[in-house]
C-alpha positions in Angstrom: -12.4 30.7 -125.0 -12.8 27.6 -127.1 -16.0 27.4 -129.3 -16.8 24.0 -127.8 -16.4 22.2 -124.5 -15.5 18.5 -124.6 -18.9 17.2 -123.4 -20.8 19.1 -126.1 -18.5 18.0 -128.8 -18.5 14.3 -127.7 -22.3 14.4 -127.5 -22.5 15.9 -130.9 -20.2 13.3 -132.5 -22.3 10.5 -131.0 -25.5 12.1 -132.3 -23.9 12.4 -135.8 -23.1 8.7 -135.9 -26.6 7.8 -134.7 -28.1 10.0 -137.4 -26.0 8.7 -140.3 -26.4 5.1 -139.4 -30.1 5.3 -139.7 -31.0 4.1 -143.3 -32.4 7.0 -145.3 -32.4 8.6 -148.8 -28.7 9.4 -148.7 -27.8 5.7 -148.1 -30.2 4.7 -150.9 -28.5 7.0 -153.3 -25.1 5.7 -152.3 -26.2 2.1 -152.8 -27.7 2.7 -156.3 -24.8 4.7 -157.5 -22.4 2.0 -156.2 -24.5 -0.7 -158.0 -24.2 1.3 -161.2 -20.6 2.5 -161.1 -18.8 0.5 -158.5 -17.0 1.7 -155.4 -15.6 4.8 -157.2 -19.1 6.0 -157.9 -20.3 5.3 -154.4 -17.4 7.2 -152.8 -17.9 10.1 -155.2 -21.6 10.2 -154.3 -20.7 10.2 -150.6 -18.4 13.1 -151.2 -21.0 15.0 -153.2 -23.6 14.6 -150.5 -21.2 15.8 -148.0 -20.7 19.0 -150.0 -24.4 19.4 -149.9 -24.2 19.0 -146.1 -21.6 21.8 -146.0 -23.8 24.1 -148.2 -26.8 23.6 -145.9 -24.5 24.2 -142.9 -23.4 27.5 -144.4 -27.0 28.4 -145.1 -28.0 27.7 -141.5 -25.0 29.8 -140.3 -26.0 32.9 -142.3 -29.7 32.5 -141.7 -30.8 31.4 -145.2 -32.4 28.3 -143.7 -34.6 30.5 -141.5 -35.7 32.3 -144.6 -36.5 29.0 -146.3 -38.5 27.9 -143.2 -40.5 31.0 -143.3 -41.3 31.2 -147.0 -43.7 28.7 -148.4 -42.8 29.8 -152.0 -39.1 29.3 -151.5 -39.6 26.0 -149.9 -41.9 24.8 -152.7 -39.6 26.0 -155.5 -36.6 24.2 -154.0 -38.7 21.1 -153.3 -40.0 20.8 -156.8 -36.7 21.5 -158.4 -35.2 18.7 -156.4 -38.1 16.3 -157.2 -37.8 17.1 -160.9 -34.1 16.4 -160.9 -34.6 13.0 -159.2 -37.4 12.1 -161.7 -35.0 13.0 -164.5 -32.4 10.7 -163.0 -35.0 8.0 -162.8 -35.9 8.4 -166.5 -32.3 8.2 -167.5 -31.6 5.1 -165.5 -34.7 3.3 -166.9 -33.7 4.3 -170.5 -30.2 3.0 -170.0 -31.6 -0.3 -168.6 -33.6 -0.8 -171.8 -30.5 -0.7 -174.0 -28.5 -3.8 -174.9 -25.5 -4.1 -172.5 -23.1 -3.6 -175.4 -24.5 -0.2 -176.3 -25.2 1.0 -172.7 -22.9 3.8 -171.5 -19.8 2.1 -170.2 -19.0 4.5 -167.4 -20.4 7.7 -166.0 -17.8 10.4 -165.8 -16.6 11.1 -162.2 -17.6 14.8 -162.5 -21.2 13.9 -163.4 -21.5 11.4 -160.5 -20.1 14.0 -158.1 -22.2 16.9 -159.4 -25.3 14.8 -159.4 -24.8 14.0 -155.7 -24.2 17.6 -154.8 -27.4 18.7 -156.5 -29.4 15.9 -154.9 -28.1 17.1 -151.5 -28.5 20.8 -152.0 -32.0 20.6 -153.7 -33.6 19.2 -150.6 -35.3 21.8 -148.4 -36.1 19.3 -145.7 -32.3 19.0 -145.1 -32.1 22.8 -144.7 -34.9 22.7 -142.1 -33.2 19.8 -140.3 -30.0 21.7 -140.0 -31.8 24.7 -138.7 -33.4 22.6 -136.0 -30.5 20.3 -135.2 -27.3 22.4 -135.2 -28.4 25.2 -132.9 -28.8 22.8 -130.1 -25.0 22.5 -130.0 -24.1 26.2 -130.6 -23.3 28.3 -127.6 -23.4 32.1 -128.5 -21.7 33.0 -125.2 -18.6 31.3 -126.5 -18.5 33.6 -129.5 -17.7 32.8 -133.2 -21.3 31.5 -133.8 -20.7 31.2 -137.6 -17.5 29.2 -136.9 -19.4 26.9 -134.5 -22.0 26.2 -137.2 -19.3 25.5 -139.8 -17.3 23.2 -137.5 -20.4 21.2 -136.6 -21.3 20.8 -140.3 -17.8 19.7 -141.1 -17.9 17.1 -138.4 -21.2 15.7 -139.6 -19.9 15.7 -143.2 -16.8 13.7 -142.1 -18.8 11.2 -140.2 -21.1 10.8 -143.2 -18.2 10.2 -145.5 -16.6 7.6 -143.2 -19.8 5.6 -142.8 -21.1 5.9 -146.4 -17.7 5.0 -147.8 -17.8 1.7 -145.8 -21.2 1.1 -147.2 -20.1 1.8 -150.8 -17.0 -0.4 -150.5 -19.1 -3.3 -149.1 -21.8 -2.9 -151.8 -19.2 -2.5 -154.6 -17.6 -5.8 -153.6 -21.0 -7.6 -154.1 -21.7 -6.1 -157.5 -18.3 -6.0 -159.3 -18.7 -9.6 -160.6 -22.3 -9.1 -161.8 -21.9 -5.9 -163.8 -21.2 -7.7 -167.1 -24.4 -9.8 -166.9 -27.1 -8.5 -169.1 -30.0 -9.5 -166.8 -28.3 -7.9 -163.8 -27.7 -4.8 -165.8 -31.4 -4.5 -166.6 -32.5 -5.3 -163.1 -29.9 -2.9 -161.7 -31.1 0.0 -163.8 -34.8 -0.6 -163.1 -34.1 -0.7 -159.4 -32.1 2.5 -159.7 -34.9 4.2 -161.6 -37.4 3.0 -159.0 -35.3 4.4 -156.1 -34.8 7.7 -157.8 -38.5 8.0 -158.6 -39.5 7.1 -155.1 -37.1 9.7 -153.7 -38.5 12.3 -156.1 -42.1 11.5 -155.1 -41.1 11.6 -151.4 -39.5 15.0 -151.8 -42.4 16.4 -153.8 -44.9 15.3 -151.1 -42.8 16.8 -148.3 -44.7 19.4 -146.3 -43.1 22.5 -144.8 -43.1 22.3 -141.0 
């Protein structure tokens, strides 16, 4: 027996597109990374966030999300780690914006951009709780292979996220490529980036377990 029927899968894909097209923290992160490093950085950020999606999917599949939902301590630890990491990114962006353009870091290594996005995605307990609430609606235990169903659903969501956010990063990259050598734009860009990271960190720190 197939793990999914056509109606369930079609409904799920439509729901995925509806979810990723709603502006949120992930899109904000993609935009600021694209503004800083161009399309390459935007695409790498998208891929890193998708890895975070797969990690949370695997956690939901094996029950770790349920543990997180039931433990206030685990939720708080992960929440504050994520918030501290985002505040650290904000400080670095503000510091780089204060430097003269000629001495500012020329290009962030691809590995750092990708790793940063993975950590931002993984260190968000609200995402784990979302997967715990969202994915089971499309899982049918009577069809067997429950873990496989979770993983397939997470992979579909990750692919949809990559497709939509890559379009976003390419469009944003086209608008910023010509401005990146301008000193005023460099300072403005880094300050906006720092503000976005700080806002995301504060938002995460104030998130309540539900």
